[in-house]
C-alpha positions as CSV (number, residue, x, y, z in Angstrom):
1,M,-0.3,0.1,0.2
2,A,1.9,3.0,-1.3
3,R,0.6,6.8,0.4
4,N,-0.2,10.2,-1.6
5,F,1.9,12.4,-0.1
6,S,1.4,15.0,-2.3
7,K,-1.6,16.0,-1.1
8,P,-1.1,17.6,2.6
9,H,-2.7,15.3,5.3
10,R,-5.2,17.0,6.6
11,L,-5.1,15.9,10.5
12,H,-1.9,18.0,11.0
13,A,-3.9,21.2,9.1
14,M,-6.5,21.3,11.6
15,T,-3.7,21.4,14.0
16,E,-2.1,24.4,13.5
17,L,-2.6,27.6,15.3
18,N,-4.1,30.4,13.6
19,V,-2.2,33.6,15.6
20,T,-3.9,36.4,13.8
21,P,-5.6,37.8,16.1
22,M,-3.8,37.7,18.9
23,L,-0.9,39.3,16.8
24,D,-4.1,42.0,16.8
25,L,-4.7,41.7,20.3
26,C,-0.9,43.0,21.1
27,F,-0.9,45.8,18.3
28,C,-4.0,47.0,19.9
29,L,-2.7,46.8,22.9
30,L,1.0,48.5,22.1
31,I,-1.4,51.5,20.5
32,I,-3.3,51.8,24.0
33,F,-0.5,52.2,26.1
34,M,1.7,54.3,23.6
35,I,-1.0,56.6,23.8
36,S,-2.5,56.6,27.6
37,T,1.5,57.1,28.9
38,P,2.1,60.9,28.2
39,V,-1.3,61.4,30.0
40,L,-0.1,58.9,32.9
41,E,3.1,61.4,33.3
42,Q,0.7,64.0,35.2
43,T,1.4,62.1,39.2
44,T,0.9,64.7,41.2
45,Q,-1.7,65.9,42.2
46,V,-2.8,69.5,41.3
47,N,-5.8,72.4,42.2
48,L,-5.6,73.7,38.9
49,P,-6.5,77.4,38.0
50,K,-10.2,78.4,36.8
51,A,-10.1,79.9,33.4
52,A,-13.5,81.0,31.8
53,Q,-12.5,80.4,28.0
54,G,-9.9,78.4,26.1
55,A,-8.9,75.6,29.1
56,G,-10.4,72.4,28.8
57,A,-9.5,71.4,25.7
58,P,-7.2,67.9,26.2
59,P,-3.7,67.7,25.4
60,D,-2.6,66.4,21.4
61,V,-1.5,62.9,22.2
62,K,1.1,63.6,19.1
63,A,3.3,66.2,20.5
64,K,6.0,65.6,23.7
65,Y,5.7,67.4,27.1
66,L,7.8,68.2,29.9
67,V,5.3,68.7,32.8
68,V,6.6,71.5,35.3
69,T,4.1,71.2,38.7
70,V,4.3,73.9,40.9
71,Q,2.5,73.5,44.3
72,A,1.4,76.0,46.8
73,G,4.3,75.6,49.6
74,G,7.0,76.8,45.8
75,Q,7.8,73.3,45.8
76,L,8.6,71.9,41.9
77,S,8.4,68.7,40.7
78,L,9.1,67.6,36.8
79,A,7.7,64.6,35.7
80,G,6.1,64.0,39.1
81,K,9.7,63.6,40.8
82,P,10.6,67.0,43.1
83,V,13.3,68.7,41.9
84,T,15.5,72.3,42.9
85,V,15.3,75.7,41.0
86,R,19.0,74.6,39.4
87,D,17.7,70.8,38.7
88,L,15.0,72.5,36.4
89,E,17.6,74.6,34.6
90,A,19.9,71.9,33.7
91,E,16.9,70.7,32.3
92,F,15.7,73.2,30.5
93,A,19.4,73.3,28.8
94,R,19.4,69.4,28.1
95,V,16.0,69.9,25.6
96,A,17.1,73.3,24.2
97,A,20.1,71.4,22.4
98,L,17.9,69.3,21.0
99,P,16.8,70.1,17.8
100,E,14.1,72.5,17.4
101,A,11.9,69.7,16.0
102,E,12.6,67.7,19.2
103,Q,11.9,69.4,21.6
104,P,8.9,69.3,24.3
105,I,6.6,71.6,24.9
106,V,7.1,72.7,28.9
107,R,3.9,72.5,30.2
108,V,3.9,74.2,33.5
109,R,0.8,72.8,35.9
110,G,0.5,75.9,38.8
111,E,-1.9,75.5,41.6
112,A,-4.1,78.2,42.6
113,A,-2.6,78.8,46.1
114,A,1.2,79.5,44.5
115,T,2.2,83.2,43.6
116,L,3.1,84.5,40.8
117,Q,6.4,84.9,41.4
118,Q,7.2,80.7,41.8
119,L,4.9,80.8,38.7
120,M,7.6,83.2,36.8
121,D,10.3,81.5,38.3
122,V,9.9,78.2,35.8
123,F,9.0,80.8,32.8
124,S,12.1,83.2,33.3
125,A,14.1,79.6,33.7
126,A,12.6,78.0,30.0
127,K,13.7,81.2,28.5
128,S,17.0,81.7,29.6
129,K,17.8,78.5,28.1
130,G,16.6,79.6,25.3
131,L,12.9,76.8,25.3
132,G,10.1,78.7,23.5
133,K,7.0,76.2,23.8
134,V,6.2,76.9,27.4
135,A,2.1,76.3,28.1
136,I,0.6,77.0,31.0
137,D,-2.4,74.4,32.7
138,T,-5.9,75.2,33.5
139,E,-8.9,74.3,34.6
140,V,-12.9,75.4,33.6
141,R,-14.7,77.3,35.5
């Protein structure tokens, strides 16, 4: 009895695992994590000042941000880690050395109880290092 090996064995074809749906799921999860990671950087809770107009627009997910938080007592944090003004200036100098297209937008999240001088210290540090893309976060009234 000779076997015909020209046709694939039917049992072998049924035991193959289709991994396409699993790869689709992995790619979807990867995209979700890539989009949600910049939003998760804002770990410091801040009572933002209220604005009547122009506030409440969601951040652009394609843009890169460098988040600086100014708390009521004057404590500064960069991307959720406590820093001093010198640390902030050093980071601004590092960012300013990048090509302009790669420079992130500096987002200042100042508490409503923070003084204007504390916010101006952050803006002055950014300006002195040559950063021109600076924004301030607010909430809608």
